[in-house]
C-alpha positions in Angstrom: 17.2 -5.4 0.9 19.0 -5.8 3.9 21.8 -7.2 3.7 24.3 -8.8 6.5 28.2 -9.4 6.6 30.1 -11.1 8.7 32.0 -9.2 10.7 36.1 -8.6 9.8 39.0 -9.1 11.7 40.3 -6.2 12.6 42.2 -3.7 10.7 45.9 -5.0 11.4 45.4 -8.4 10.0 45.0 -7.1 6.3 47.7 -5.3 5.1 47.9 -2.1 3.1 48.2 -3.6 -0.5 45.7 -5.7 -0.8 43.2 -3.2 1.0 44.0 -1.0 -1.7 43.5 -3.2 -4.4 40.2 -4.5 -3.3 39.4 -0.4 -2.9 39.9 -0.4 -6.2 38.3 -3.1 -7.8 35.1 -3.2 -6.2 34.6 0.1 -8.0 35.3 -1.2 -11.2 33.4 -4.4 -10.9 30.4 -2.8 -9.9 31.2 -0.2 -13.0 31.2 -3.3 -15.2 28.0 -4.8 -13.4 25.9 -1.2 -14.2 27.2 -1.2 -17.9 24.7 -3.9 -18.2 22.3 -2.7 -15.6 22.0 0.3 -17.3 20.3 -1.1 -20.7 23.1 -0.7 -23.2 22.8 -3.1 -26.0 24.8 -3.6 -29.0 24.1 -1.9 -32.5 21.0 -3.1 -34.1 19.6 -5.2 -31.0 16.0 -5.5 -30.8 13.7 -6.9 -27.7 12.6 -10.2 -28.5 8.4 -10.9 -29.1 6.9 -12.4 -26.3 5.0 -15.8 -27.1 1.1 -14.7 -28.1 -0.1 -17.2 -24.5 2.5 -16.1 -22.4 2.0 -13.4 -19.3 2.3 -9.7 -20.2 5.7 -9.4 -19.2 6.0 -5.4 -16.7 8.8 -4.1 -15.7 7.0 -4.0 -11.7 8.1 -0.3 -10.3 10.0 -0.1 -14.2 13.1 -2.2 -13.9 12.4 -2.9 -10.0 14.0 -2.5 -6.5 17.8 -1.4 -5.6 19.2 -4.9 -6.0 23.0 -5.7 -5.6 22.2 -9.4 -6.9 19.8 -11.2 -9.7 20.2 -8.4 -10.9 22.2 -5.8 -10.4 20.0 -2.9 -9.8 20.9 0.9 -8.8 17.7 2.7 -9.9 15.1 3.3 -8.1 11.8 2.0 -8.4 9.0 4.1 -10.3 12.2 6.3 -11.1 12.4 7.9 -14.6 15.2 6.2 -15.8 14.0 2.8 -14.3 10.8 2.9 -16.2 12.7 3.9 -19.4 15.0 0.6 -19.0 12.4 -1.8 -18.5 10.7 -0.7 -21.8 14.2 -0.1 -23.6 14.5 -4.1 -22.3 11.1 -5.3 -24.2 8.8 -5.0 -21.5 5.2 -5.0 -22.8 4.6 -2.6 -20.0 5.1 -0.8 -16.4 3.7 -0.8 -13.3 4.5 2.3 -11.1 4.0 3.3 -7.6 1.3 6.8 -7.4 0.7 8.9 -4.5 -1.1 12.0 -4.2 0.8 15.5 -2.2 -0.6 17.8 0.3 -2.2 19.6 -2.9 -3.5 16.8 -4.3 -1.4 16.4 -7.6 -0.3 12.8 -8.3 3.6 12.1 -8.5 5.5 8.7 -9.2 7.0 7.5 -5.4 7.0 3.7 -3.9 7.4 4.3 0.2 5.3 7.2 2.1 8.1 9.1 3.7 11.1 11.2 2.3 13.1 10.0 4.1 14.0 6.5 2.2 15.0 7.4 -0.7 15.3 11.3 -1.2 16.9 14.7 0.4 13.5 15.8 2.3 11.7 14.8 5.4 7.9 13.6 6.3 5.1 12.3 4.0 4.7 12.6 0.6 0.7 13.7 1.6 1.6 16.3 3.4 4.4 17.9 0.8 3.5 20.1 -1.8 3.8 18.7 -5.0 5.8 21.7 -6.0 8.5 21.0 -2.8 8.3 17.2 -4.1 9.7 17.6 -7.7 12.5 19.3 -6.4 13.8 16.9 -4.1 16.4 14.6 -5.5 16.5 10.6 -5.4 19.2 9.7 -2.5 19.8 6.0 -1.8 22.2 4.2 0.0 26.4 3.1 -0.8 26.8 1.1 -3.5 23.4 2.3 -5.6 24.7 6.1 -5.0 27.8 5.9 -7.3 25.7 4.5 -10.1 23.1 7.3 -9.8 22.5 10.6 -11.9 20.6 13.0 -10.6 17.1 12.2 -10.4 14.5 13.7 -9.4 10.8 12.5 -8.0 8.5 12.7 -10.9 4.4 13.7 -11.6 2.2 11.3 -13.1 1.2 13.7 -15.8 5.4 13.5 -16.9 4.9 10.0 -17.7 1.9 10.0 -19.6 3.2 12.6 -21.3 6.8 10.3 -22.3 4.3 7.1 -22.8 2.6 9.0 -25.5 4.9 9.6 -27.5 6.1 6.0 -27.8 4.4 4.3 -31.8 2.3 2.0 -29.2 1.0 3.6 -25.7 2.8 0.4 -23.8 0.1 -1.2 -21.4 0.0 1.1 -17.2 -0.1 -0.5 -14.1 -1.5 1.9 -12.1 -0.7 1.2 -7.9 -2.2 3.0 -5.6 0.1 3.4 -2.9 -2.8 5.0 0.3 -0.8 3.7 3.1 0.1 6.7 5.4 1.8 7.1 8.7 0.8 10.7 8.9 -2.7 11.1 8.1 -6.0 7.7 8.7 -7.5 6.6 6.2 -9.6 9.7 4.5 -12.0 9.3 1.9 -12.1 12.9 1.0 -8.5 12.6 -0.4 -9.4 8.7 -2.3 -11.8 11.3 -3.9 -9.3 13.4 -5.2 -6.8 10.9 -6.1 -9.8 9.4 -8.2 -10.9 12.5 -9.9 -7.0 13.1 -10.4 -7.0 10.3 -12.6 -9.6 10.5 -14.6 -8.5 13.7 -16.0 -5.0 13.0 -16.5 -6.2 9.9 -18.3 -8.3 11.8 -20.7 -6.2 15.0 -20.8 -3.5 13.1 -22.2 -5.6 10.6 -24.3 -4.9 7.6 -22.9 -6.0 3.8 -23.9 -8.1 2.7 -21.5 -7.6 -1.1 -22.3 -4.1 -0.2 -21.5 -4.6 1.1 -18.2 -5.3 -0.9 -15.2 -5.6 1.2 -11.8 -4.5 -1.1 -8.7 -6.0 -0.8 -5.2 -6.3 -2.7 -1.7 -9.0 -0.5 -1.2 -12.4 -1.9 -2.2 -14.6 1.4 -2.3 -11.6 2.8 -3.8 -12.3 0.7 -6.8 -16.3 0.9 -6.4 -15.5 5.0 -7.3 -12.7 4.3 -9.9 -15.0 2.4 -11.6 -18.1 5.0 -11.6 -15.5 7.4 -13.0 -13.6 5.2 -15.5 -15.9 2.8 -16.7 -13.9 2.1 -19.8 -10.2 1.5 -17.4 -9.5 -1.7 -16.2 -9.8 -2.1 -12.4 -7.5 -4.7 -10.2 -8.3 -5.6 -6.4 -4.9 -6.3 -4.7 -5.1 -9.3 -2.2 -2.7 -10.1 0.7 -2.3 -13.4 1.2 -4.5 -13.4 5.3 -7.2 -12.1 3.2 -7.5 -14.3 0.1 -10.6 -15.5 1.5 -12.2 -12.8 2.6 -11.4 -10.9 -1.0 -12.5 -13.8 -3.2 -16.3 -12.9 -1.3 -15.6 -9.1 -2.0 -15.5 -10.0 -5.6 -19.3 -10.7 -6.0 -19.6 -6.7 -4.7 -16.9 -6.0 -7.8 -18.1 -5.8 -10.9 -15.8 -3.3 -12.3 -13.0 -4.9 -10.7 -11.5 -7.5 -14.0 -8.6 -8.5 -12.0 -7.0 -9.5 -8.9 -3.2 -8.3 -7.9 -1.2 -11.3 -6.0 2.0 -11.4 -4.7 4.5 -13.8 -5.6 4.3 -16.3 -2.5 0.4 -15.9 -2.2 0.4 -17.3 -5.7 -1.1 -21.1 -6.9 -2.5 -23.0 -9.8 -5.7 -23.1 -7.2 -5.7 -19.8 -7.0 -5.7 -19.2 -11.0 -8.0 -21.4 -11.7 -10.7 -20.5 -9.3 -10.1 -16.4 -10.4 -10.3 -17.6 -13.5 -13.5 -19.5 -13.0 -15.2 -16.0 -11.5 -14.4 -14.1 -14.8 -10.9 -12.4 -13.5 -7.6 -11.6 -14.7 -4.3 -12.8 -12.3 -1.5 -10.8 -12.3 1.0 -10.9 -9.9 4.1 -9.1 -8.8 7.8 -9.8 -7.6 10.6 -12.6 -8.4 14.3 -12.2 -9.6 15.9 -15.3 -9.1 15.3 -17.9 -11.7 13.8 -21.0 -9.7 10.7 -18.1 -8.4 10.2 -16.7 -12.4 9.8 -19.9 -13.4 7.7 -21.4 -10.8 5.5 -18.0 -12.4 5.6 -18.5 -15.2 5.0 -22.4 -15.5 1.6 -21.3 -13.3 0.4 -19.0 -16.0 -1.1 -15.7 -14.9 -2.3 -13.4 -16.7 0.6 -10.6 -16.1 3.8 -10.4 -14.2 4.4 -7.6 -12.7 8.7 -8.8 -12.0 11.4 -7.2 -10.8 14.2 -9.1 -13.2 12.6 -8.5 -16.0 15.7 -10.2 -18.3 14.7 -13.9 -16.1 11.4 -13.2 -17.4 12.7 -13.4 -20.6 14.6 -16.6 -20.7 12.3 -18.1 -19.0 10.0 -17.4 -21.4 12.0 -17.9 -24.6 13.3 -21.3 -22.9 9.1 -21.9 -23.0 8.3 -21.8 -26.0 11.9 -23.3 -27.4 10.8 -26.7 -25.8 6.7 -25.9 -27.2 8.3 -25.8 -30.7 
């Protein structure tokens, strides 16, 4: 998120004492916000149970993306603490971003290039996994004040963690195949598909709890052959929605369509349900955006602001009583 600040007058207009007070108060205020953002709860707190007819509450990239407002979130997307915080707050599951290292190991990372959020440089696809997992997250001010030393993780470490929980959460694996360092490479797509099959089998992940998401129909067809029991989702951009509906006829193994909140409408929900597909929506932080999505009634919601979604669902349940 890019923030624009009003240019302030020269420093001489600001007396030293107010500047000093502001410098002391700002870290204190952010620290107070971070205690809430990092999921600290009173003893005995239990997450609310979602109503049966509500959408699955899925943490988008764990707890969402780095934000200052609605809510304050200092944790990088798909990072370990971001995932754990979403589950601690009562999410039904998490969505994570998956990329393939140079040596064909699945890792959790959102962007194609490492400079955006780590101490590394270059593309994920051109970096061996051993080097990737040594990289620390590096985020800009003010998020770095609340950032513990945390590194890029492999997908298998997440599967081990989730497998130790009493109930395996819903897991959406969003395959990020955009890569400025390489063109569309069918061999790497096949390697990623094989890697997913091996990991899901090795760690005995319940197939009914997993949805693998891709924007590439060819990748989804390949995954359907390798993992017939696992859920598949086609991510569709707004501009390509009409052609994607036609493509669904050739993707019988794809049970869900994934839409951004701004591309999600009641008409599209009805059309996709009539085609026998579930609908997954992603994005949204404000009360208005979350309320609009919930009112339309998707099957699952990958939300950036989990607490707002929980408040909206509670309000919906109270109104229905």
